[in-house]
PQR file of N, CA, C, O and H, with PARSE charges and radii, in Angstrom:
ATOM      1  N   MET A   1      61.009  46.073  98.058 -0.4000 1.5000
ATOM      2  CA  MET A   1      61.198  47.033  96.986 -0.0000 2.0000
ATOM      3  C   MET A   1      61.535  46.332  95.585  0.5500 1.7000
ATOM      4  O   MET A   1      62.317  45.383  95.515 -0.5500 1.4000
ATOM      5  N   SER A   2      60.917  46.848  94.541 -0.4000 1.5000
ATOM      6  CA  SER A   2      61.212  46.167  93.284 -0.0000 2.0000
ATOM      7  C   SER A   2      62.452  46.781  92.718  0.5500 1.7000
ATOM      8  O   SER A   2      62.845  47.861  93.161 -0.5500 1.4000
ATOM      9  H   SER A   2      60.283  47.619  94.598  0.4000 1.0000
ATOM     10  N   GLU A   3      63.117  46.129  91.726 -0.4000 1.5000
ATOM     11  CA  GLU A   3      64.234  46.486  91.175 -0.0000 2.0000
ATOM     12  C   GLU A   3      63.988  48.058  90.549  0.5500 1.7000
ATOM     13  O   GLU A   3      64.822  48.947  90.723 -0.5500 1.4000
ATOM     14  H   GLU A   3      62.797  45.252  91.367  0.4000 1.0000
ATOM     15  N   TRP A   4      62.837  48.246  89.866 -0.4000 1.5000
ATOM     16  CA  TRP A   4      62.711  49.508  89.270 -0.0000 2.0000
ATOM     17  C   TRP A   4      62.495  50.528  90.166  0.5500 1.7000
ATOM     18  O   TRP A   4      62.940  51.648  89.915 -0.5500 1.4000
ATOM     19  H   TRP A   4      62.159  47.524  89.725  0.4000 1.0000
ATOM     20  N   GLU A   5      61.767  50.270  91.356 -0.4000 1.5000
ATOM     21  CA  GLU A   5      61.615  51.380  92.416 -0.0000 2.0000
ATOM     22  C   GLU A   5      63.015  51.633  92.942  0.5500 1.7000
ATOM     23  O   GLU A   5      63.375  52.793  93.145 -0.5500 1.4000
ATOM     24  H   GLU A   5      61.405  49.360  91.560  0.4000 1.0000
ATOM     25  N   ASP A   6      63.842  50.587  93.178 -0.4000 1.5000
ATOM     26  CA  ASP A   6      65.095  50.748  93.747 -0.0000 2.0000
ATOM     27  C   ASP A   6      65.955  51.765  92.840  0.5500 1.7000
ATOM     28  O   ASP A   6      66.614  52.700  93.294 -0.5500 1.4000
ATOM     29  H   ASP A   6      63.550  49.645  93.012  0.4000 1.0000
ATOM     30  N   ARG A   7      65.850  51.463  91.637 -0.4000 1.5000
ATOM     31  CA  ARG A   7      66.738  52.142  90.583 -0.0000 2.0000
ATOM     32  C   ARG A   7      66.380  53.700  90.476  0.5500 1.7000
ATOM     33  O   ARG A   7      67.186  54.626  90.398 -0.5500 1.4000
ATOM     34  H   ARG A   7      65.315  50.703  91.268  0.4000 1.0000
ATOM     35  N   ILE A   8      64.955  53.774  90.489 -0.4000 1.5000
ATOM     36  CA  ILE A   8      64.373  55.240  90.584 -0.0000 2.0000
ATOM     37  C   ILE A   8      64.865  56.009  91.807  0.5500 1.7000
ATOM     38  O   ILE A   8      65.445  57.088  91.687 -0.5500 1.4000
ATOM     39  H   ILE A   8      64.299  53.021  90.552  0.4000 1.0000
ATOM     40  N   LYS A   9      64.606  55.388  93.078 -0.4000 1.5000
ATOM     41  CA  LYS A   9      64.955  56.191  94.306 -0.0000 2.0000
ATOM     42  C   LYS A   9      66.445  56.292  94.569  0.5500 1.7000
ATOM     43  O   LYS A   9      66.825  57.061  95.452 -0.5500 1.4000
ATOM     44  H   LYS A   9      64.136  54.511  93.175  0.4000 1.0000
ATOM     45  N   THR A  10      67.266  55.622  93.919 -0.4000 1.5000
ATOM     46  CA  THR A  10      68.812  55.711  94.257 -0.0000 2.0000
ATOM     47  C   THR A  10      69.393  56.316  92.952  0.5500 1.7000
ATOM     48  O   THR A  10      70.617  56.331  92.827 -0.5500 1.4000
ATOM     49  H   THR A  10      66.957  54.998  93.201  0.4000 1.0000
ATOM     50  N   HIS A  11      68.662  56.777  92.046 -0.4000 1.5000
ATOM     51  CA  HIS A  11      69.228  57.616  90.841 -0.0000 2.0000
ATOM     52  C   HIS A  11      69.888  58.731  91.159  0.5500 1.7000
ATOM     53  O   HIS A  11      69.443  59.386  92.101 -0.5500 1.4000
ATOM     54  H   HIS A  11      67.667  56.764  92.147  0.4000 1.0000
ATOM     55  N   ASN A  12      70.968  59.157  90.529 -0.4000 1.5000
ATOM     56  CA  ASN A  12      71.788  60.347  90.816 -0.0000 2.0000
ATOM     57  C   ASN A  12      71.141  61.493  90.608  0.5500 1.7000
ATOM     58  O   ASN A  12      71.634  62.501  91.114 -0.5500 1.4000
ATOM     59  H   ASN A  12      71.330  58.625  89.763  0.4000 1.0000
ATOM     60  N   VAL A  13      70.068  61.598  89.930 -0.4000 1.5000
ATOM     61  CA  VAL A  13      69.201  62.866  89.707 -0.0000 2.0000
ATOM     62  C   VAL A  13      68.779  63.309  91.002  0.5500 1.7000
ATOM     63  O   VAL A  13      68.825  64.532  91.135 -0.5500 1.4000
ATOM     64  H   VAL A  13      69.668  60.778  89.519  0.4000 1.0000
ATOM     65  N   TRP A  14      68.340  62.592  92.094 -0.4000 1.5000
ATOM     66  CA  TRP A  14      67.754  63.057  93.348 -0.0000 2.0000
ATOM     67  C   TRP A  14      68.974  63.863  93.987  0.5500 1.7000
ATOM     68  O   TRP A  14      68.764  64.979  94.461 -0.5500 1.4000
ATOM     69  H   TRP A  14      68.302  61.599  91.986  0.4000 1.0000
ATOM     70  N   GLN A  15      70.274  63.289  94.000 -0.4000 1.5000
ATOM     71  CA  GLN A  15      71.295  64.119  94.503 -0.0000 2.0000
ATOM     72  C   GLN A  15      71.425  65.327  93.987  0.5500 1.7000
ATOM     73  O   GLN A  15      71.602  66.282  94.743 -0.5500 1.4000
ATOM     74  H   GLN A  15      70.446  62.383  93.615  0.4000 1.0000
ATOM     75  N   GLN A  16      71.363  65.494  92.635 -0.4000 1.5000
ATOM     76  CA  GLN A  16      71.452  66.811  92.001 -0.0000 2.0000
ATOM     77  C   GLN A  16      70.382  67.626  92.525  0.5500 1.7000
ATOM     78  O   GLN A  16      70.679  68.663  93.118 -0.5500 1.4000
ATOM     79  H   GLN A  16      71.219  64.719  92.020  0.4000 1.0000
ATOM     80  N   MET A  17      69.176  67.289  92.383 -0.4000 1.5000
ATOM     81  CA  MET A  17      68.042  68.057  92.737 -0.0000 2.0000
ATOM     82  C   MET A  17      68.180  68.533  94.348  0.5500 1.7000
ATOM     83  O   MET A  17      67.757  69.642  94.673 -0.5500 1.4000
ATOM     84  H   MET A  17      68.935  66.446  91.902  0.4000 1.0000
ATOM     85  N   GLU A  18      68.744  67.708  95.254 -0.4000 1.5000
ATOM     86  CA  GLU A  18      68.964  68.146  96.523 -0.0000 2.0000
ATOM     87  C   GLU A  18      69.880  69.365  96.508  0.5500 1.7000
ATOM     88  O   GLU A  18      69.605  70.330  97.222 -0.5500 1.4000
ATOM     89  H   GLU A  18      69.087  66.807  94.990  0.4000 1.0000
ATOM     90  N   SER A  19      70.977  69.362  95.710 -0.4000 1.5000
ATOM     91  CA  SER A  19      71.805  70.344  95.627 -0.0000 2.0000
ATOM     92  C   SER A  19      71.396  71.613  95.000  0.5500 1.7000
ATOM     93  O   SER A  19      71.891  72.699  95.301 -0.5500 1.4000
ATOM     94  H   SER A  19      71.200  68.579  95.130  0.4000 1.0000
ATOM     95  N   LEU A  20      70.345  71.411  93.993 -0.4000 1.5000
ATOM     96  CA  LEU A  20      69.902  72.558  93.214 -0.0000 2.0000
ATOM     97  C   LEU A  20      68.979  73.403  93.967  0.5500 1.7000
ATOM     98  O   LEU A  20      68.956  74.621  93.790 -0.5500 1.4000
ATOM     99  H   LEU A  20      69.944  70.529  93.749  0.4000 1.0000
ATOM    100  N   GLY A  21      68.144  72.749  94.878 -0.4000 1.5000
ATOM    101  CA  GLY A  21      67.078  73.521  95.591 -0.0000 2.0000
ATOM    102  C   GLY A  21      67.688  74.720  96.550  0.5500 1.7000
ATOM    103  O   GLY A  21      67.141  75.823  96.563 -0.5500 1.4000
ATOM    104  H   GLY A  21      68.163  71.759  95.021  0.4000 1.0000
ATOM    105  N   PRO A  22      68.802  74.448  97.314 -0.5600 1.5000
ATOM    106  CA  PRO A  22      69.442  75.554  97.984  0.2800 2.0000
ATOM    107  C   PRO A  22      69.995  76.603  97.129  0.5500 1.7000
ATOM    108  O   PRO A  22      69.959  77.745  97.587 -0.5500 1.4000
ATOM    109  N   ALA A  23      70.532  76.410  95.897 -0.4000 1.5000
ATOM    110  CA  ALA A  23      70.985  77.279  94.911 -0.0000 2.0000
ATOM    111  C   ALA A  23      69.780  78.190  94.356  0.5500 1.7000
ATOM    112  O   ALA A  23      69.840  79.389  94.083 -0.5500 1.4000
ATOM    113  H   ALA A  23      70.561  75.483  95.525  0.4000 1.0000
ATOM    114  N   ILE A  24      68.730  77.377  94.261 -0.4000 1.5000
ATOM    115  CA  ILE A  24      67.585  78.333  93.815 -0.0000 2.0000
ATOM    116  C   ILE A  24      67.048  79.160  94.893  0.5500 1.7000
ATOM    117  O   ILE A  24      66.616  80.283  94.633 -0.5500 1.4000
ATOM    118  H   ILE A  24      68.681  76.404  94.483  0.4000 1.0000
ATOM    119  N   ASP A  25      67.041  78.707  96.055 -0.4000 1.5000
ATOM    120  CA  ASP A  25      66.614  79.604  97.289 -0.0000 2.0000
ATOM    121  C   ASP A  25      67.495  80.594  97.498  0.5500 1.7000
ATOM    122  O   ASP A  25      66.995  81.665  97.843 -0.5500 1.4000
ATOM    123  H   ASP A  25      67.392  77.794  96.266  0.4000 1.0000
ATOM    124  N   GLN A  26      68.827  80.540  97.374 -0.4000 1.5000
ATOM    125  CA  GLN A  26      69.757  81.590  97.520 -0.0000 2.0000
ATOM    126  C   GLN A  26      69.546  82.625  96.566  0.5500 1.7000
ATOM    127  O   GLN A  26      69.530  83.812  96.890 -0.5500 1.4000
ATOM    128  H   GLN A  26      69.233  79.670  97.094  0.4000 1.0000
ATOM    129  N   THR A  27      69.365  82.166  95.258 -0.4000 1.5000
ATOM    130  CA  THR A  27      69.078  83.088  94.097 -0.0000 2.0000
ATOM    131  C   THR A  27      67.903  83.984  94.378  0.5500 1.7000
ATOM    132  O   THR A  27      67.922  85.201  94.193 -0.5500 1.4000
ATOM    133  H   THR A  27      69.379  81.201  94.995  0.4000 1.0000
ATOM    134  N   ALA A  28      66.793  83.241  94.877 -0.4000 1.5000
ATOM    135  CA  ALA A  28      65.433  83.971  95.155 -0.0000 2.0000
ATOM    136  C   ALA A  28      65.594  84.947  96.183  0.5500 1.7000
ATOM    137  O   ALA A  28      64.864  85.938  96.214 -0.5500 1.4000
ATOM    138  H   ALA A  28      66.778  82.253  95.028  0.4000 1.0000
ATOM    139  N   ALA A  29      66.574  84.730  97.108 -0.4000 1.5000
ATOM    140  CA  ALA A  29      66.759  85.659  98.196 -0.0000 2.0000
ATOM    141  C   ALA A  29      67.451  86.968  97.966  0.5500 1.7000
ATOM    142  O   ALA A  29      67.429  87.901  98.770 -0.5500 1.4000
ATOM    143  H   ALA A  29      67.166  83.925  97.083  0.4000 1.0000
ATOM    144  N   ARG A  30      68.079  86.970  96.788 -0.4000 1.5000
ATOM    145  CA  ARG A  30      68.774  88.190  96.491 -0.0000 2.0000
ATOM    146  C   ARG A  30      67.844  89.390  96.358  0.5500 1.7000
ATOM    147  O   ARG A  30      66.753  89.237  95.809 -0.5500 1.4000
ATOM    148  H   ARG A  30      68.097  86.212  96.136  0.4000 1.0000
ATOM    149  N   GLU A  31      68.195  90.503  96.804 -0.4000 1.5000
ATOM    150  CA  GLU A  31      67.345  91.659  96.666 -0.0000 2.0000
ATOM    151  C   GLU A  31      67.246  92.283  95.315  0.5500 1.7000
ATOM    152  O   GLU A  31      66.219  92.889  95.011 -0.5500 1.4000
ATOM    153  H   GLU A  31      69.081  90.627  97.251  0.4000 1.0000
ATOM    154  N   ALA A  32      68.232  92.176  94.493 -0.4000 1.5000
ATOM    155  CA  ALA A  32      68.270  92.914  93.188 -0.0000 2.0000
ATOM    156  C   ALA A  32      67.621  92.026  92.158  0.5500 1.7000
ATOM    157  O   ALA A  32      67.679  92.340  90.969 -0.5500 1.4000
ATOM    158  H   ALA A  32      69.067  91.683  94.739  0.4000 1.0000
ATOM    159  N   ILE A  33      67.064  91.037  92.520 -0.4000 1.5000
ATOM    160  CA  ILE A  33      66.406  90.019  91.366 -0.0000 2.0000
ATOM    161  C   ILE A  33      64.884  90.487  90.968  0.5500 1.7000
ATOM    162  O   ILE A  33      64.094  90.798  91.860 -0.5500 1.4000
ATOM    163  H   ILE A  33      67.017  90.783  93.486  0.4000 1.0000
ATOM    164  N   ASP A  34      64.559  90.517  89.752 -0.4000 1.5000
ATOM    165  CA  ASP A  34      63.256  91.105  89.573 -0.0000 2.0000
ATOM    166  C   ASP A  34      62.373  89.884  89.476  0.5500 1.7000
ATOM    167  O   ASP A  34      62.775  88.729  89.338 -0.5500 1.4000
ATOM    168  H   ASP A  34      65.200  90.265  89.027  0.4000 1.0000
ATOM    169  N   PRO A  35      61.061  90.303  89.571 -0.5600 1.5000
ATOM    170  CA  PRO A  35      59.958  89.205  89.583  0.2800 2.0000
ATOM    171  C   PRO A  35      59.941  88.174  88.499  0.5500 1.7000
ATOM    172  O   PRO A  35      59.753  86.976  88.712 -0.5500 1.4000
ATOM    173  N   GLN A  36      60.175  88.777  87.177 -0.4000 1.5000
ATOM    174  CA  GLN A  36      60.006  87.936  86.170 -0.0000 2.0000
ATOM    175  C   GLN A  36      61.271  87.000  86.076  0.5500 1.7000
ATOM    176  O   GLN A  36      61.123  85.992  85.385 -0.5500 1.4000
ATOM    177  H   GLN A  36      60.328  89.750  87.004  0.4000 1.0000
ATOM    178  N   THR A  37      62.383  87.180  86.623 -0.4000 1.5000
ATOM    179  CA  THR A  37      63.619  86.262  86.775 -0.0000 2.0000
ATOM    180  C   THR A  37      63.161  85.243  87.876  0.5500 1.7000
ATOM    181  O   THR A  37      63.315  84.031  87.726 -0.5500 1.4000
ATOM    182  H   THR A  37      62.503  87.999  87.184  0.4000 1.0000
ATOM    183  N   ILE A  38      62.618  85.771  88.933 -0.4000 1.5000
ATOM    184  CA  ILE A  38      62.202  84.756  89.976 -0.0000 2.0000
ATOM    185  C   ILE A  38      61.134  83.654  89.433  0.5500 1.7000
ATOM    186  O   ILE A  38      61.155  82.465  89.751 -0.5500 1.4000
ATOM    187  H   ILE A  38      62.492  86.756  89.055  0.4000 1.0000
ATOM    188  N   GLY A  39      60.247  84.233  88.601 -0.4000 1.5000
ATOM    189  CA  GLY A  39      59.251  83.416  88.064 -0.0000 2.0000
ATOM    190  C   GLY A  39      59.950  82.344  86.974  0.5500 1.7000
ATOM    191  O   GLY A  39      59.422  81.251  86.774 -0.5500 1.4000
ATOM    192  H   GLY A  39      60.231  85.199  88.343  0.4000 1.0000
ATOM    193  N   GLY A  40      61.054  82.708  86.359 -0.4000 1.5000
ATOM    194  CA  GLY A  40      61.770  81.914  85.487 -0.0000 2.0000
ATOM    195  C   GLY A  40      62.579  80.757  86.341  0.5500 1.7000
ATOM    196  O   GLY A  40      63.012  79.753  85.773 -0.5500 1.4000
ATOM    197  H   GLY A  40      61.483  83.597  86.521  0.4000 1.0000
ATOM    198  N   LEU A  41      62.727  80.959  87.599 -0.4000 1.5000
ATOM    199  CA  LEU A  41      63.330  79.978  88.314 -0.0000 2.0000
ATOM    200  C   LEU A  41      62.353  78.805  88.943  0.5500 1.7000
ATOM    201  O   LEU A  41      62.770  77.766  89.454 -0.5500 1.4000
ATOM    202  H   LEU A  41      62.376  81.774  88.060  0.4000 1.0000
ATOM    203  N   GLY A  42      61.045  79.164  88.808 -0.4000 1.5000
ATOM    204  CA  GLY A  42      60.056  78.323  89.221 -0.0000 2.0000
ATOM    205  C   GLY A  42      59.944  78.378  90.624  0.5500 1.7000
ATOM    206  O   GLY A  42      59.583  77.366  91.224 -0.5500 1.4000
ATOM    207  H   GLY A  42      60.707  80.009  88.393  0.4000 1.0000
ATOM    208  N   VAL A  43      60.250  79.614  91.345 -0.4000 1.5000
ATOM    209  CA  VAL A  43      60.006  79.741  92.818 -0.0000 2.0000
ATOM    210  C   VAL A  43      58.805  80.399  93.102  0.5500 1.7000
ATOM    211  O   VAL A  43      58.433  81.416  92.515 -0.5500 1.4000
ATOM    212  H   VAL A  43      60.544  80.437  90.858  0.4000 1.0000
ATOM    213  N   CYS A  44      58.165  79.801  94.041 -0.4000 1.5000
ATOM    214  CA  CYS A  44      56.684  80.442  94.431 -0.0000 2.0000
ATOM    215  C   CYS A  44      56.941  81.106  95.816  0.5500 1.7000
ATOM    216  O   CYS A  44      57.506  80.548  96.757 -0.5500 1.4000
ATOM    217  H   CYS A  44      58.467  78.975  94.518  0.4000 1.0000
ATOM    218  N   HIS A  45      56.465  82.337  95.811 -0.4000 1.5000
ATOM    219  CA  HIS A  45      56.544  83.049  96.965 -0.0000 2.0000
ATOM    220  C   HIS A  45      55.211  83.615  97.384  0.5500 1.7000
ATOM    221  O   HIS A  45      55.121  84.287  98.412 -0.5500 1.4000
ATOM    222  H   HIS A  45      56.007  82.790  95.047  0.4000 1.0000
TER
END
């Protein structure tokens, strides 16, 4: 693995994205949320 590939794959942003995914899923699962707000979250159903 090249140095740049290693730096990208081990960057902290991936850990942040892993924790963000479940938070978006929980928000999208709420009953009282309107379709426009779901669209703003980037969630596709």
